DOKOLTI-938744 format. One line per 5 residues: number of its first residue (from 1); their letters; for each residue x, y, z of C-alpha. Coordinates in pm, 1 decimal. Layout:
// residues N
NUM) A) X Y Z | ...
// end
This chain:
// residues 424
1) MTRKE) 4875.4 6639.6 6203.3 | 4592.3 6729.5 5968.8 | 4221.0 6719.8 6044.1 | 3974.2 6651.3 5766.3 | 3597.4 6634.0 5735.3
6) DFDVV) 3370.6 6449.0 5972.1 | 3189.7 6127.7 5879.3 | 2883.6 5946.0 6001.7 | 3073.6 5616.5 5998.6 | 3440.0 5519.2 5974.0
11) VIGGG) 3498.3 5155.0 5881.7 | 3838.1 5001.5 5960.7 | 3910.8 4734.9 5699.1 | 3797.4 4686.6 5341.8 | 3744.8 4309.1 5346.9
16) PGGSA) 3397.5 4156.4 5304.6 | 3268.5 4274.6 5642.0 | 3389.7 4630.9 5604.8 | 3294.4 4665.6 5239.5 | 2943.9 4528.0 5286.8
21) TAGLL) 2868.8 4735.9 5596.3 | 3008.0 5051.3 5436.4 | 2834.5 5002.3 5103.4 | 2492.1 4939.6 5253.4 | 2519.3 5237.8 5488.0
26) AQQGH) 2640.3 5465.8 5208.1 | 2351.3 5345.3 4992.0 | 2115.9 5483.6 5255.9 | 2273.9 5828.6 5244.8 | 2522.4 5805.8 5532.7
31) KVLVL) 2864.7 5960.9 5491.2 | 3105.5 5666.0 5517.6 | 3485.1 5638.4 5512.7 | 3659.7 5301.1 5463.1 | 4025.9 5272.5 5563.7
36) EKEKF) 4209.0 4968.4 5423.3 | 4574.6 4912.2 5507.1 | 4651.7 4711.7 5191.1 | 4616.7 4777.3 4819.0 | 4355.8 4557.6 4655.0
41) PRYHI) 4355.8 4302.1 4505.7 | 4535.5 4107.8 4775.3 | 4552.8 3737.9 4856.0 | 4330.5 3591.7 5126.9 | 4226.5 3240.9 5225.2
46) GESLI) 3859.9 3155.0 5284.1 | 3745.6 3070.9 4931.2 | 3433.2 2865.2 4992.9 | 3107.9 3054.1 5045.2 | 2781.9 2929.6 5196.9
51) TGSMP) 2433.0 3037.7 5098.7 | 2405.2 3240.7 5418.2 | 2618.1 3492.7 5226.2 | 2357.6 3543.5 4956.6 | 2112.9 3786.8 5127.5
56) TIEAL) 2395.1 4037.7 5174.7 | 2526.6 3981.2 4822.3 | 2176.4 4048.0 4689.1 | 2133.7 4355.6 4909.8 | 2454.4 4491.6 4758.2
61) GLRDK) 2320.1 4424.2 4408.1 | 2602.1 4183.0 4322.9 | 2426.1 3851.8 4254.6 | 2418.8 3889.3 3875.3 | 2774.6 4022.5 3863.5
66) LDRMG) 2909.2 3722.5 4052.9 | 2718.8 3490.6 3820.5 | 2880.7 3658.9 3520.5 | 3229.8 3631.5 3667.8 | 3234.8 3257.9 3605.6
71) YVRKY) 3300.4 3138.5 3958.7 | 3250.8 2769.9 4026.2 | 2896.4 2720.2 4148.9 | 2876.0 2539.4 4480.7 | 2549.4 2346.9 4518.0
76) GGTLL) 2637.0 2177.5 4846.9 | 2910.7 1983.4 5017.5 | 3052.9 1632.6 5030.8 | 3186.4 1483.4 5352.4 | 3390.2 1181.5 5448.4
81) WGRNQ) 3331.1 1226.4 5816.6 | 3234.4 1032.7 6125.0 | 3202.4 657.5 6151.7 | 3300.3 467.8 5838.5 | 2997.7 527.5 5616.4
86) GAWDF) 3174.1 637.0 5299.8 | 3127.9 980.0 5143.4 | 2793.4 1153.6 5193.6 | 2662.6 1492.8 5089.9 | 2399.2 1761.9 5130.1
91) RFTEA) 2244.3 2008.5 4883.4 | 2167.4 2373.0 4955.2 | 1824.5 2330.7 4797.4 | 1734.4 2113.4 5096.6 | 1777.2 2413.2 5320.4
96) SEYEY) 1686.8 2742.1 5155.2 | 1567.9 2933.7 4852.9 | 1924.8 2950.0 4723.0 | 2023.5 2666.4 4492.4 | 2391.6 2751.2 4492.0
101) TFQVR) 2661.0 2989.2 4603.9 | 3021.5 3024.8 4483.1 | 3378.0 2904.0 4524.0 | 3576.8 3226.3 4484.8 | 3924.6 3363.0 4449.6
106) RADFD) 3919.2 3598.2 4744.5 | 4149.1 3851.5 4576.7 | 3886.9 3899.9 4304.6 | 3580.4 3860.4 4525.8 | 3698.9 4106.1 4790.4
111) SVLLA) 3792.8 4357.9 4521.2 | 3440.3 4336.8 4380.5 | 3292.0 4408.1 4724.0 | 3526.3 4700.4 4787.2 | 3452.0 4848.1 4443.7
116) RAREL) 3080.7 4813.1 4515.5 | 3121.5 5008.9 4840.0 | 3274.1 5289.2 4629.7 | 2993.1 5268.7 4373.8 | 2735.7 5300.2 4651.7
121) GALVV) 2897.7 5619.7 4779.5 | 3156.2 5523.8 5042.3 | 3492.0 5701.1 5034.3 | 3753.8 5423.8 5024.6 | 4116.7 5499.3 5109.7
126) EEASV) 4358.7 5212.9 5051.9 | 4708.7 5182.5 5195.9 | 4584.1 5368.1 5500.7 | 4693.6 5225.9 5835.3 | 4474.6 5309.6 6134.5
131) QDVLF) 4703.6 5409.8 6418.7 | 4440.2 5451.1 6686.2 | 4069.8 5474.6 6760.1 | 4004.0 5800.5 6941.0 | 3783.4 5821.6 7250.0
136) EGDRA) 3624.6 6097.6 7451.6 | 3553.0 5931.8 7783.1 | 3422.2 5585.7 7696.3 | 3282.9 5690.5 7357.6 | 3466.2 5636.2 7030.2
141) VGVRY) 3464.5 5959.7 6833.0 | 3696.9 5897.4 6539.2 | 4028.1 5755.4 6424.9 | 4380.5 5858.7 6343.2 | 4532.0 5703.1 6032.4
146) LRKSD) 4839.4 5734.1 5814.7 | 4834.6 5695.4 5438.2 | 5130.9 5545.5 5260.3 | 5381.7 5817.9 5168.4 | 5212.1 6076.7 5391.6
151) AEPTT) 5444.2 6245.6 5638.1 | 5172.8 6322.2 5893.3 | 4870.2 6123.1 6013.4 | 4515.8 6235.8 5951.2 | 4245.6 6257.1 6218.2
156) VNSKL) 3874.8 6224.5 6136.5 | 3568.1 6241.8 6356.6 | 3271.3 6006.8 6327.4 | 2948.3 5911.4 6497.5 | 3034.8 5542.9 6465.9
161) VVDAS) 3360.7 5348.9 6428.3 | 3318.5 4999.5 6281.3 | 3608.6 4762.7 6336.0 | 3613.7 4521.5 6042.1 | 3988.5 4470.3 6060.8
166) GQQHL) 3962.2 4092.5 6069.1 | 4211.0 3900.2 6280.7 | 4406.7 4218.1 6333.9 | 4102.3 4304.8 6556.5 | 4234.7 4650.7 6631.0
171) LARKL) 3966.1 4758.3 6877.7 | 3943.1 4423.2 7054.3 | 4316.2 4434.5 7125.6 | 4295.8 4795.9 7244.8 | 4003.9 4715.8 7477.1
176) DLIEY) 4125.3 4367.3 7579.5 | 3814.7 4189.8 7452.5 | 3951.7 3870.6 7294.5 | 3867.7 3535.6 7453.4 | 4023.5 3235.1 7277.9
181) HSDLR) 3860.4 2892.0 7265.1 | 4145.5 2675.6 7391.3 | 3999.9 2354.3 7247.7 | 4009.1 2494.4 6893.2 | 4373.5 2597.3 6860.2
186) NLAVW) 4453.4 2466.9 6513.3 | 4703.3 2523.2 6235.9 | 4625.3 2506.7 5864.9 | 4861.0 2439.3 5573.8 | 4749.3 2445.9 5212.7
191) AYFQG) 4857.7 2463.8 4849.7 | 4699.2 2466.2 4503.8 | 4681.1 2169.1 4267.8 | 4596.6 2135.5 3899.5 | 4467.5 1830.4 3712.5
196) CNRYS) 4253.4 1691.3 3994.8 | 3970.4 1447.7 3941.1 | 3631.2 1603.9 4007.8 | 3282.9 1493.6 4101.9 | 3004.2 1500.2 3844.3
201) GTRWG) 2671.1 1682.0 3824.6 | 2584.8 1929.1 4098.2 | 2871.5 1789.1 4306.4 | 3124.4 1933.5 4057.5 | 3176.3 2241.4 4272.6
206) DTLTE) 3142.3 2076.4 4613.3 | 3380.8 2142.3 4895.0 | 3502.6 1801.1 5013.6 | 3572.0 1777.6 5386.5 | 3752.6 1459.9 5490.2
211) NRPNG) 3847.3 1363.8 5841.9 | 4183.6 1222.3 5939.1 | 4283.5 1074.4 6276.9 | 4449.3 1399.7 6388.3 | 4290.0 1657.9 6160.7
216) WFWFI) 4096.5 1708.5 5840.8 | 4132.5 1813.1 5477.3 | 3947.6 2060.7 5260.3 | 3924.8 2031.1 4880.8 | 3788.2 2347.1 4715.3
221) PLSDS) 3760.8 2358.4 4333.0 | 3820.0 2701.2 4176.2 | 3728.7 2848.6 3838.8 | 4078.2 2839.9 3687.1 | 4095.9 2458.8 3711.9
226) TVSVG) 4302.9 2474.0 4027.8 | 4192.9 2323.5 4358.2 | 4275.0 2450.8 4704.5 | 4379.9 2154.5 4920.5 | 4435.0 2228.7 5287.6
231) YVTPI) 4503.9 2029.4 5602.1 | 4398.2 2146.8 5950.0 | 4534.0 1996.0 6270.2 | 4552.5 2089.0 6639.1 | 4874.6 2264.5 6726.0
236) EAFKA) 4963.3 1990.9 6978.3 | 4920.1 1718.7 6714.5 | 5149.4 1912.2 6481.0 | 5416.8 1944.6 6749.0 | 5393.2 1573.9 6830.9
241) SGKTL) 5428.7 1473.9 6464.8 | 5791.5 1584.3 6446.0 | 5728.9 1704.5 6089.6 | 5716.1 2039.8 5919.4 | 5368.5 2151.2 5816.9
246) EELHA) 5458.5 2084.3 5452.9 | 5574.2 1731.1 5537.5 | 5260.4 1674.0 5741.1 | 5038.4 1788.2 5452.9 | 5214.2 1547.7 5214.8
251) SELAA) 5206.1 1246.4 5445.1 | 4842.3 1295.6 5545.5 | 4737.9 1347.4 5183.0 | 4908.6 1021.5 5082.3 | 4724.7 833.6 5358.6
256) ADEIT) 4379.1 984.6 5303.8 | 4090.9 815.0 5122.4 | 3855.7 1027.2 4913.9 | 4084.7 1325.5 4869.0 | 4374.8 1102.3 4765.5
261) SLTAP) 4174.0 963.9 4473.7 | 4080.4 1316.3 4363.8 | 4436.5 1446.9 4376.2 | 4609.6 1132.2 4242.1 | 4665.2 1267.2 3886.3
266) ATRVS) 4725.7 1625.3 3999.3 | 5034.4 1844.4 4014.7 | 5099.8 2089.3 4294.8 | 5128.0 2430.9 4127.4 | 5198.7 2658.6 4423.7
271) GFRTI) 5404.8 2678.1 4736.5 | 5253.9 2605.5 5074.4 | 5085.4 2867.1 5291.6 | 5011.0 2839.8 5662.2 | 4796.8 3017.4 5918.1
276) KDWSY) 4689.1 2979.3 6279.4 | 4315.6 2900.7 6296.5 | 4266.9 2987.2 6662.0 | 3898.2 3037.3 6734.6 | 3790.8 3324.6 6957.8
281) TCKKF) 3492.5 3539.5 7051.5 | 3513.5 3893.5 7183.3 | 3359.6 3980.3 7519.1 | 3163.9 4266.8 7362.7 | 3061.9 4340.4 7005.6
286) YGPGW) 2974.6 4705.1 7060.9 | 3017.6 5002.6 7291.5 | 2939.9 5375.1 7280.1 | 3031.0 5490.4 6930.9 | 3184.6 5160.3 6812.7
291) ALVGD) 3091.5 4814.9 6686.4 | 3271.7 4498.8 6573.1 | 3182.4 4279.5 6278.0 | 3320.7 3967.2 6110.0 | 3652.7 3825.8 6228.9
296) AAAFI) 3707.8 4141.0 6433.4 | 3419.8 4017.7 6652.4 | 3469.1 3640.4 6639.2 | 3635.9 3365.2 6443.0 | 3486.0 3017.9 6445.9
301) DPLLS) 3688.6 2719.6 6325.9 | 3681.6 2690.9 5942.4 | 3550.3 2333.0 5949.1 | 3208.9 2429.8 5807.4 | 3329.1 2703.9 5566.3
306) TGVGL) 3130.0 2964.0 5756.5 | 3387.7 3246.6 5771.4 | 3275.9 3479.0 5491.8 | 2913.2 3375.7 5537.9 | 2912.6 3477.1 5904.1
311) TLRGS) 3090.5 3799.7 5818.7 | 2840.5 3896.8 5550.4 | 2542.2 3803.4 5765.0 | 2688.7 4005.6 6049.0 | 2743.5 4298.2 5812.9
316) LGLFE) 2379.4 4299.7 5714.6 | 2278.1 4290.7 6080.0 | 2518.0 4571.5 6167.4 | 2397.5 4779.5 5873.8 | 2037.5 4748.5 5988.6
321) TANLA) 2135.0 4837.1 6343.5 | 2362.7 5130.1 6259.2 | 2118.8 5274.1 6006.4 | 1842.6 5287.5 6265.9 | 2073.2 5405.7 6545.3
326) LHNPN) 2211.1 5693.1 6336.4 | 1854.0 5808.9 6272.9 | 1748.7 5743.5 6634.5 | 2048.9 5807.0 6863.2 | 1832.2 5778.6 7173.9
331) EETAL) 1767.9 5414.3 7083.5 | 2133.8 5335.5 7017.1 | 2197.1 5111.3 7318.2 | 1885.6 4900.8 7273.6 | 1952.9 4856.4 6902.9
336) YERYE) 2313.5 4747.2 6949.7 | 2217.3 4518.2 7237.8 | 1983.9 4338.0 6999.6 | 2257.5 4319.2 6735.8 | 2499.2 4163.1 6982.0
341) RNYRE) 2243.5 3925.6 7130.9 | 2136.9 3785.9 6795.6 | 2490.2 3772.2 6655.5 | 2623.0 3601.3 6967.9 | 2339.1 3348.2 6984.5
346) FLNSL) 2402.6 3247.9 6625.6 | 2778.3 3221.5 6683.6 | 2728.5 3018.8 7001.0 | 2500.1 2769.0 6829.4 | 2755.2 2729.6 6551.4
351) LEFVR) 3042.1 2691.6 6797.9 | 2852.4 2425.4 6990.8 | 2781.4 2234.9 6670.5 | 3144.1 2258.7 6549.5 | 3260.7 2110.1 6878.8
356) FFYDR) 3014.3 1823.1 6845.6 | 3106.8 1774.4 6479.4 | 3472.9 1729.1 6572.5 | 3374.7 1401.8 6742.0 | 3448.4 1169.5 6450.7
361) TKSKE) 3303.2 866.6 6634.1 | 2947.6 974.4 6551.2 | 2733.0 874.3 6255.1 | 2587.7 1119.1 6007.7 | 2248.6 1064.2 6172.5
366) DYFEA) 2402.1 1181.2 6501.7 | 2516.2 1502.6 6329.7 | 2168.0 1548.1 6182.0 | 2018.9 1507.2 6530.2 | 2262.0 1757.1 6685.1
371) AQQSI) 2179.2 2017.4 6420.3 | 1808.4 1970.2 6482.6 | 1847.2 2004.6 6858.8 | 2041.6 2326.8 6806.0 | 1819.4 2509.8 6556.9
376) DPKRL) 1488.9 2321.5 6548.9 | 1418.3 2175.0 6894.8 | 1045.9 2149.3 6816.0 | 1136.4 1920.2 6523.1 | 940.1 2117.1 6267.3
381) RPRKI) 1161.4 1989.7 5983.8 | 1336.6 1660.2 5905.1 | 1676.0 1622.9 6072.4 | 1870.0 1619.9 5745.3 | 1705.8 1947.3 5643.0
386) DFARM) 1813.1 2105.4 5971.5 | 2166.4 1979.4 5912.2 | 2167.0 2135.8 5565.5 | 2035.7 2461.4 5712.3 | 2311.9 2465.3 5971.8
391) LSGVS) 2584.4 2407.9 5712.0 | 2422.7 2655.4 5473.6 | 2433.2 2929.8 5734.6 | 2068.2 3012.9 5671.4 | 1919.0 2883.8 5993.9
396) GMRDI) 1625.2 3107.4 6075.0 | 1737.8 3357.8 5807.5 | 1682.2 3637.3 6060.1 | 1887.9 3503.3 6351.3 | 2107.1 3810.9 6327.0
401) FDGPL) 1900.6 4059.6 6129.4 | 1562.0 4011.2 6295.6 | 1485.5 4379.5 6353.2 | 1212.8 4590.1 6193.7 | 1389.6 4616.0 5859.5
406) ALRAF) 1208.4 4457.4 5568.4 | 1498.4 4350.7 5347.2 | 1324.7 4405.4 5018.5 | 1241.3 4763.8 5115.0 | 1597.0 4864.2 5038.0
411) RDSDA) 1670.7 4598.2 4776.0 | 1396.8 4740.4 4557.1 | 1443.9 5110.7 4623.0 | 1714.3 5361.1 4543.5 | 1581.2 5612.3 4794.7
416) PQTPD) 1746.9 5643.0 5136.5 | 1541.1 5459.3 5397.6 | 1429.8 5623.1 5721.6 | 1305.4 5445.3 6029.9 | 946.2 5502.0 5917.7
421) TLAG) 999.2 5348.7 5573.3 | 1202.1 5060.2 5719.3 | 939.2 4956.2 5969.6 | 778.9 4624.6 5887.6
// end
């Protein structure tokens, strides 16, 4: 076994959460190692972003690059949901300063984020499988990993281990932290179609979410003229159907309303893919020398397209926390307690709203009211605006990252930030 140099931070996983956290910390002068088990680009589902992603994208300096890449611009969402009221929609401009976000091919998008982490100074090692997180007492002090084709593993020390390993959740499994939400045990099956009908105007890039008696569909338009069309259903409903997931997708698509009209002239141009969408939240998001972010910390049902948005918001919050804690180790516990509290409160409000939203007997006004009760109980804004804020993932804008960091202090400066310069 070989031992190499020490690092301030080791990040497990090079997906959006790991790349963003690593890049922002490296930008501030910390010595960061990213260990990614795969070779990028690699396929991943989760193609629809929300505007809650944009502060982190801007902090990484990637807004203009993503604009130039030609992704479909997503200005809002269209829903056929609840009591029979026809299709209805919301616009991001109702909720925040961001007019649009993007529908992305995750292979490309994730590669851009990982490359940016490198550009900002992180050392990124791909095809490196983390075998274990190393502890001294109850404190994480490093990792042991094995690179592809290496005969012996490598051990590195670090002040902080960030688990951004997604639904592999390496640390959560090791520490027995995962708590599943038994009412949100779903399966998803999807494929790609070409030649679909599309909405006009700013709805051209909308994600369509359409409810079905025992599940729901997504319709996500992508920049190469293909559309991702997926069906999500509870595992018990799938078992009771007596069909394969592919058969279930086909039969539900034929019986749907809005999405059937959009896909009527289309041709399926891919095979089917499936995944378990089992929602969970970890019991703890941090401990001495370690922290969780993104799907490694929690996964909330994909109904509202919040996956990458939550991950990137969490990454910005973890960056702020870790940056301050590395400069002020005596304040570590208090800083990470705040990170977990804010992250968990935001996740809990989203989880509560998702559960309410799954009641398809409600009207859209009922959903507006539920969003307002969750994020704006003093009724400072119209209900529809609060609904748009909830689905945009921008509620409060500092629900997670509400610490002393002034965001623009590091957006507008190339110099490493210290606690004094970050104070706001």
